[in-house]
C-alpha positions as CSV (number, residue, x, y, z in Angstrom):
1,M,-36.0,-52.3,13.7
2,A,-35.4,-55.7,15.3
3,C,-33.4,-58.3,13.4
4,A,-34.0,-61.9,13.8
5,A,-30.8,-63.9,14.2
6,S,-30.1,-66.5,11.5
7,A,-27.3,-68.4,10.0
8,A,-23.9,-67.9,11.7
9,V,-21.4,-66.0,9.8
10,A,-19.2,-69.1,9.2
11,A,-21.8,-70.6,6.9
12,L,-21.1,-67.8,4.4
13,G,-17.4,-68.1,4.9
14,L,-17.0,-64.5,6.0
15,A,-13.5,-63.8,7.3
16,V,-13.7,-61.6,10.4
17,S,-11.2,-59.9,12.5
18,P,-11.8,-58.8,16.2
19,A,-12.5,-55.1,16.5
20,A,-10.3,-54.4,19.4
21,A,-7.3,-56.7,19.2
22,A,-6.7,-56.9,15.4
23,P,-3.3,-55.7,14.3
24,A,-3.2,-53.0,11.7
25,A,-3.8,-54.4,8.3
26,P,-1.3,-53.6,5.5
27,A,-2.2,-50.8,3.3
28,V,-4.2,-51.6,0.2
29,T,-2.0,-51.6,-2.9
30,A,-3.5,-49.7,-5.8
31,P,-4.4,-52.0,-8.7
32,A,-2.3,-52.1,-11.9
33,V,-4.4,-49.9,-14.2
34,T,-2.4,-51.0,-17.3
35,V,-3.6,-54.6,-17.0
36,Q,-6.9,-55.3,-18.6
37,A,-9.2,-57.6,-16.8
38,E,-10.2,-61.0,-18.4
39,P,-12.7,-63.6,-17.1
40,G,-10.6,-65.9,-14.9
41,G,-7.7,-63.7,-14.8
42,A,-5.9,-62.7,-11.5
43,C,-6.8,-59.8,-9.5
44,T,-5.7,-58.3,-6.2
45,A,-7.5,-57.1,-2.9
46,A,-7.0,-53.6,-4.3
47,D,-9.6,-54.6,-7.2
48,L,-12.3,-55.7,-4.8
49,G,-14.0,-52.3,-5.1
50,T,-13.6,-52.0,-8.8
51,R,-15.2,-53.5,-12.0
52,Q,-14.1,-53.5,-15.6
53,P,-16.4,-54.1,-18.8
54,Y,-15.8,-56.6,-21.4
55,V,-17.6,-56.8,-24.8
56,K,-19.4,-60.1,-25.4
57,T,-20.9,-59.5,-28.8
58,T,-20.7,-56.6,-31.5
59,E,-22.7,-56.0,-34.7
60,V,-22.3,-53.4,-37.2
61,T,-25.2,-52.2,-39.2
62,P,-25.2,-49.6,-41.9
63,T,-28.1,-47.3,-41.1
64,I,-29.7,-44.5,-43.1
65,T,-30.8,-41.7,-40.9
66,H,-32.1,-39.3,-43.5
67,F,-33.2,-39.9,-47.1
68,K,-35.0,-38.1,-50.1
69,G,-35.6,-39.6,-53.5
70,W,-34.9,-36.9,-56.2
71,Y,-35.3,-36.7,-59.9
72,V,-32.9,-34.6,-62.1
73,T,-34.0,-33.7,-65.6
74,E,-31.7,-32.3,-68.3
75,G,-32.4,-28.8,-67.3
76,S,-31.9,-29.2,-63.5
77,T,-28.4,-30.5,-63.2
78,G,-25.8,-28.6,-61.0
79,T,-25.7,-27.8,-57.4
80,Q,-28.9,-28.1,-55.4
81,K,-30.0,-28.2,-51.7
82,V,-32.3,-31.1,-51.1
83,T,-34.2,-31.4,-47.7
84,T,-34.1,-35.0,-46.6
85,T,-36.6,-36.7,-44.3
86,V,-35.8,-38.5,-41.0
87,Q,-35.6,-42.2,-41.6
88,A,-34.4,-43.4,-38.2
89,T,-33.0,-42.0,-35.0
90,I,-30.0,-43.6,-33.3
91,E,-29.3,-42.8,-29.6
92,V,-26.1,-43.7,-27.7
93,K,-27.0,-46.1,-24.9
94,V,-25.3,-48.3,-22.4
95,G,-27.5,-50.7,-20.3
96,A,-30.9,-49.0,-19.5
97,T,-32.0,-46.2,-21.8
98,G,-31.3,-42.4,-21.7
99,S,-28.3,-40.1,-21.5
100,A,-27.7,-40.6,-17.8
101,N,-26.7,-44.2,-18.5
102,V,-23.6,-43.1,-20.4
103,E,-22.4,-40.9,-17.6
104,G,-19.4,-42.3,-15.7
105,S,-16.1,-44.2,-16.7
106,F,-17.8,-47.6,-17.1
107,P,-20.2,-46.9,-19.8
108,G,-17.5,-45.0,-21.8
109,E,-15.2,-48.0,-21.3
110,V,-17.9,-50.2,-22.7
111,L,-18.3,-48.0,-25.9
112,S,-14.6,-47.6,-26.3
113,K,-14.0,-51.4,-26.2
114,A,-17.0,-51.9,-28.6
115,G,-15.4,-49.5,-31.1
116,A,-12.1,-51.2,-30.8
117,T,-13.6,-54.6,-31.3
118,A,-15.4,-53.4,-34.4
119,G,-12.5,-51.4,-35.6
120,L,-14.3,-48.3,-35.7
121,E,-14.2,-44.8,-34.2
122,V,-17.6,-44.5,-32.3
123,Q,-19.4,-42.0,-30.1
124,L,-18.2,-42.4,-26.5
125,T,-20.6,-40.0,-24.9
126,Y,-24.5,-39.6,-25.0
127,T,-25.7,-38.1,-28.3
128,S,-28.2,-39.0,-31.1
129,T,-28.6,-38.5,-34.7
130,S,-30.9,-35.5,-35.7
131,T,-34.7,-36.0,-35.3
132,A,-35.4,-33.2,-37.8
133,S,-35.2,-32.9,-41.5
134,T,-31.7,-31.8,-42.8
135,E,-30.4,-30.5,-46.0
136,V,-27.9,-32.2,-48.4
137,T,-26.0,-30.1,-50.9
138,W,-25.1,-32.0,-53.9
139,N,-23.7,-31.2,-57.4
140,F,-25.7,-33.3,-59.8
141,G,-23.6,-33.9,-63.0
142,S,-26.2,-35.9,-65.1
143,P,-30.0,-36.4,-65.0
144,G,-31.5,-39.4,-63.3
145,Y,-33.1,-40.8,-60.2
146,Y,-31.2,-40.1,-57.1
147,G,-31.3,-41.0,-53.5
148,L,-29.9,-38.3,-51.2
149,Y,-28.9,-39.5,-47.9
150,K,-27.2,-39.3,-44.5
151,G,-26.1,-42.4,-42.8
152,T,-23.8,-44.1,-40.3
153,K,-22.6,-47.4,-38.9
154,K,-24.7,-48.4,-36.1
155,V,-22.8,-50.5,-33.6
156,T,-24.8,-52.7,-31.1
157,G,-24.0,-55.5,-28.8
158,T,-23.8,-56.9,-25.3
159,Y,-21.3,-56.5,-22.7
160,G,-20.5,-57.9,-19.2
161,S,-19.1,-56.7,-16.1
162,L,-16.0,-58.2,-14.3
163,N,-15.7,-58.0,-10.6
164,C,-12.7,-59.4,-8.4
165,N,-13.8,-62.1,-6.0
166,R,-12.3,-65.1,-4.3
167,V,-12.5,-68.5,-6.1
168,Q,-11.7,-71.9,-4.8
169,Q,-9.3,-73.7,-7.0
170,S,-9.2,-77.5,-8.0
171,D,-6.5,-78.2,-5.4
172,G,-8.7,-76.6,-2.7
173,S,-6.7,-73.4,-2.4
174,W,-8.1,-69.9,-2.8
175,A,-7.2,-67.0,-5.2
176,L,-8.6,-63.8,-6.4
177,K,-10.0,-63.9,-9.8
178,W,-12.0,-61.7,-12.2
179,I,-15.5,-63.2,-12.3
180,E,-18.6,-62.1,-14.2
181,G,-20.6,-59.9,-11.8
182,A,-23.7,-57.8,-11.9
183,G,-24.2,-55.1,-14.5
184,A,-24.3,-57.0,-17.8
185,G,-26.4,-55.4,-20.6
186,S,-26.6,-54.1,-24.2
187,Y,-25.2,-51.0,-26.0
188,T,-25.8,-48.9,-28.9
189,T,-23.4,-46.3,-30.5
190,F,-22.6,-45.1,-34.1
191,T,-19.8,-43.7,-36.2
192,T,-19.5,-40.2,-37.7
193,L,-22.4,-39.4,-40.2
194,E,-21.7,-39.4,-43.9
195,E,-23.9,-38.0,-46.6
196,G,-24.0,-38.5,-50.3
197,A,-26.1,-39.3,-53.4
198,V,-26.6,-42.7,-55.2
199,R,-28.4,-43.9,-58.3
200,C,-29.6,-47.5,-59.2
201,E,-27.1,-47.9,-61.8
202,D,-24.2,-47.0,-59.5
203,T,-21.9,-49.9,-58.5
204,V,-21.4,-49.6,-54.6
205,P,-19.7,-51.7,-52.1
206,A,-21.9,-54.5,-50.4
207,N,-23.0,-53.9,-46.8
208,S,-22.1,-50.1,-47.0
209,I,-24.0,-47.0,-46.1
210,M,-24.4,-46.2,-49.7
211,R,-25.7,-49.6,-50.7
212,K,-28.2,-49.2,-47.9
213,A,-29.4,-45.9,-49.4
214,Q,-29.4,-47.5,-52.9
215,D,-31.9,-50.1,-51.5
216,L,-34.3,-47.4,-50.5
217,L,-34.6,-46.2,-54.1
218,D,-36.5,-49.4,-54.7
219,C,-34.6,-50.0,-57.9
220,G,-36.6,-52.1,-60.5
221,S,-39.9,-50.7,-59.3
222,A,-42.2,-48.6,-61.6
223,T,-41.3,-45.5,-59.5
224,A,-37.4,-46.1,-60.1
225,T,-37.8,-46.7,-63.9
226,A,-40.4,-44.0,-64.8
227,Q,-39.8,-40.4,-65.9
228,H,-40.5,-37.8,-63.4
229,P,-40.6,-34.0,-63.2
230,A,-37.5,-32.4,-61.5
231,G,-37.8,-32.6,-57.7
232,P,-38.8,-35.1,-54.9
233,V,-40.0,-38.6,-55.7
234,A,-41.7,-40.8,-53.2
235,S,-40.3,-44.3,-52.6
236,A,-42.5,-46.9,-51.1
237,K,-39.5,-48.8,-49.7
238,A,-38.2,-45.7,-48.1
239,A,-41.6,-45.0,-46.5
240,E,-41.7,-48.5,-45.2
241,A,-38.3,-48.1,-43.6
242,R,-39.2,-44.8,-42.1
243,Q,-42.3,-46.3,-40.4
244,E,-40.1,-49.1,-39.0
245,G,-37.6,-46.5,-37.6
246,A,-40.5,-44.5,-36.1
247,R,-41.8,-47.6,-34.3
248,A,-38.3,-48.4,-32.9
249,T,-37.9,-45.0,-31.6
250,E,-41.4,-45.0,-30.1
251,A,-40.6,-48.3,-28.3
252,G,-37.3,-46.9,-26.8
253,Q,-39.2,-43.9,-25.4
254,S,-41.8,-46.0,-23.9
255,V,-39.2,-48.0,-22.0
256,K,-37.3,-44.8,-21.0
257,A,-40.6,-43.3,-19.6
258,T,-41.4,-46.4,-17.5
259,G,-40.4,-45.9,-13.8
260,S,-40.0,-48.3,-10.9
261,P,-42.7,-48.2,-8.3
262,A,-41.9,-46.9,-4.8
263,P,-40.5,-49.6,-2.6
264,A,-42.7,-51.5,-0.3
265,T,-41.5,-51.5,3.3
266,R,-40.7,-54.8,5.0
267,A,-42.4,-55.8,8.3
268,A,-39.0,-57.3,9.4
269,L,-35.6,-58.3,8.1
270,D,-34.0,-61.7,8.6
271,C,-30.6,-60.4,9.9
272,Q,-27.6,-62.3,10.8
273,S,-26.6,-62.0,14.6
274,P,-22.9,-60.8,14.0
275,V,-22.4,-57.0,14.1
276,Y,-19.8,-55.4,11.9
277,R,-17.9,-52.2,11.3
278,I,-17.1,-51.4,7.6
279,D,-13.4,-50.2,8.0
280,V,-11.0,-48.6,5.8
281,P,-8.2,-51.3,6.1
282,G,-5.6,-50.6,8.7
283,K,-7.1,-47.2,9.5
284,P,-9.4,-45.9,12.2
285,L,-12.2,-44.5,9.9
286,N,-15.3,-46.5,9.0
287,W,-18.8,-46.3,7.7
288,S,-21.0,-44.3,10.0
289,A,-24.7,-43.9,9.2
290,P,-26.4,-40.5,9.3
291,L,-28.2,-39.3,12.4
292,L,-30.2,-36.5,10.6
293,P,-32.4,-36.9,7.6
294,G,-30.9,-35.7,4.4
295,D,-27.3,-36.6,5.4
296,G,-25.3,-39.5,3.9
297,I,-23.1,-42.3,5.2
298,R,-19.7,-40.8,6.1
299,L,-16.2,-42.0,7.3
300,R,-16.0,-41.5,11.0
301,E,-13.8,-42.7,13.9
302,S,-15.6,-45.0,16.4
303,N,-15.9,-43.7,19.9
304,F,-18.4,-43.5,22.9
305,L,-20.5,-41.1,21.0
306,S,-21.0,-43.3,17.9
307,A,-24.3,-44.6,19.3
308,H,-24.1,-47.6,17.1
309,L,-24.2,-45.6,13.9
310,D,-20.9,-47.4,13.0
311,N,-22.6,-50.8,13.4
312,W,-24.0,-52.9,10.6
313,R,-25.7,-56.2,10.1
314,L,-26.1,-58.2,7.0
315,C,-29.8,-59.0,6.4
316,D,-31.8,-61.2,4.0
317,V,-28.4,-62.8,2.9
318,T,-28.1,-65.1,-0.1
319,E,-24.9,-66.3,-1.9
320,T,-24.6,-67.3,-5.5
321,D,-21.3,-68.4,-7.0
322,G,-19.4,-67.2,-4.1
323,V,-20.8,-63.7,-4.2
324,I,-22.9,-62.5,-1.1
325,E,-26.1,-60.3,-1.7
326,A,-27.5,-58.6,1.4
327,S,-29.1,-55.6,2.9
328,L,-27.0,-53.5,5.2
329,W,-29.0,-52.7,8.3
330,N,-27.7,-50.0,10.6
331,W,-28.1,-50.6,14.4
332,G,-27.9,-46.9,15.3
333,N,-30.6,-45.4,13.1
334,G,-32.5,-48.6,12.1
335,G,-32.3,-47.8,8.4
336,C,-30.8,-49.7,5.5
337,A,-28.0,-48.3,3.3
338,T,-29.3,-47.2,0.0
339,V,-28.5,-45.2,-3.0
340,P,-31.3,-42.5,-3.4
341,A,-33.7,-43.1,-6.3
342,G,-33.4,-39.5,-7.5
343,T,-29.5,-39.7,-7.8
344,A,-29.2,-43.4,-8.6
345,N,-28.0,-42.8,-12.2
346,Q,-25.5,-40.3,-11.2
347,E,-21.6,-40.9,-11.1
348,G,-20.5,-40.0,-7.5
349,A,-23.9,-40.0,-5.9
350,A,-23.7,-40.3,-2.1
351,L,-24.8,-43.3,-0.1
352,T,-27.2,-42.8,2.7
353,T,-29.8,-44.8,4.8
354,A,-33.6,-44.9,4.4
355,T,-36.5,-47.1,5.9
356,C,-35.9,-50.6,5.0
357,G,-38.0,-51.7,1.9
358,Q,-38.2,-54.3,-0.9
359,D,-35.9,-52.3,-3.2
360,D,-32.8,-53.3,-5.2
361,L,-31.3,-49.8,-4.4
362,Q,-31.1,-51.2,-0.8
363,R,-29.4,-54.5,-1.9
364,F,-25.7,-54.8,-2.2
365,Y,-23.2,-57.4,-3.6
366,I,-20.1,-58.2,-1.3
367,Y,-16.9,-59.4,-3.0
368,R,-14.6,-61.0,-0.7
369,D,-10.8,-61.5,-0.3
370,V,-9.5,-65.0,0.2
371,P,-10.2,-66.7,3.6
372,G,-8.2,-65.2,6.4
373,S,-8.7,-61.7,5.1
374,S,-11.7,-59.5,6.0
375,K,-11.2,-57.3,2.9
376,I,-14.4,-56.7,0.7
377,G,-15.7,-54.6,-2.1
378,V,-19.4,-53.4,-2.1
379,Q,-21.6,-53.0,-5.2
380,N,-25.1,-51.8,-5.4
381,K,-27.4,-54.3,-7.1
382,Y,-29.6,-51.8,-9.0
383,T,-27.1,-49.4,-10.3
384,G,-24.1,-51.8,-10.5
385,Y,-21.9,-49.0,-9.2
386,M,-19.1,-49.6,-6.6
387,M,-18.8,-47.9,-3.3
388,G,-15.9,-45.9,-2.4
389,H,-14.6,-42.5,-1.2
390,D,-12.8,-39.5,-2.8
391,R,-10.3,-39.0,0.0
392,Y,-9.5,-40.4,3.3
393,A,-10.8,-37.8,5.8
394,D,-13.1,-37.8,8.8
395,G,-16.7,-36.8,7.6
396,E,-16.0,-37.8,3.9
397,L,-19.1,-39.2,2.3
398,I,-19.2,-42.7,0.7
399,H,-20.2,-42.4,-3.0
400,Q,-21.0,-44.8,-5.9
401,Y,-18.6,-44.9,-8.9
402,S,-19.4,-46.7,-12.0
403,S,-16.0,-48.3,-12.4
404,G,-15.1,-48.0,-8.7
405,R,-11.9,-46.2,-7.3
406,P,-9.0,-47.0,-9.5
407,D,-6.6,-46.3,-6.4
408,G,-7.9,-49.0,-4.3
409,T,-9.9,-46.8,-2.0
410,G,-13.1,-48.9,-2.8
411,T,-11.6,-51.8,-0.7
412,Y,-12.9,-52.0,2.8
413,A,-12.7,-54.5,5.8
414,L,-15.8,-56.3,7.3
415,T,-14.7,-56.2,11.0
416,A,-16.8,-58.1,13.6
417,V,-17.5,-56.0,16.8
């Protein structure tokens, strides 16, 4: 695919180093994992290929997942097993919906920080409350109108993603700082379920799970004050809450089932004229596109057999707040770097190339070191995952990682050729 030359690389402030004459760059120092990132805090070149979450908002809501109104007469006290009905279903989610979105270190860190912010122990991996009726065993000591329940504290909120990028300071100098990058979203998790029984006359803590169950008894209504035969009692308030829970679950499933359309191919890309290698800093291996279908982008050493598979151009380039967004077009096979749609939600999915199209899976954010350095970090726009490799070895695939590589192996060098 032909690329039309556009703005020179200097317009975007990309620092480049000549391919042949550049001295070996110093080894990338692994980031200090004990330091928690904060917006505006200092970072290092080793952090360019990583990201860290931070919690923006947190809300804790007592939620009843199962409930049954139950009347106990003088002759029906003692231990009974009561089948409760589903009131609401809570599913752990981070970002988009579904279990796959809780895979990887970044989503788990979001939930862990949310729990710490709320001062609660919450679910850190994918799970959901039961979608089936369940039994509650309770010893009724006196007659009356009871609400048997199972419930939890639902924790929801929003989070942001911090990436390391160069920032120009007030005195004109440059420094690496944690900035808010791509990948912000919302989360849902919950605490361990509790079960119990409550009556209208019981004094219970405000904003507690038990108080939420007491509300479903519809205390003060004719149903709550009337005499009933021993057994289940229908509560209009519980039925209304159950319908609201069902609508919320249905809405979530509708969003989950909605897929993205197949990417539309572009007639042409607006590519910059400079050609680059994406090198491991100070080492001979670099990103090389696959020659055969079904293969991925691998670390290779450039030589006369490379056939330009190691040469890349930045296309359809934009820059926002110092962060470059671009498609990575390969000179050797004419394709664009992409995360395959079928594995886009997987931790460690391999990067490959495909026919260039209008698809966020083919768009990447490039985070840069200070001017004078060619070091970069690469993040997929759609998944928010950072690019990196498991080990330094010829033929090693380039993968995506939700938080990036903690050892600094997600930092590369954009080298002009």
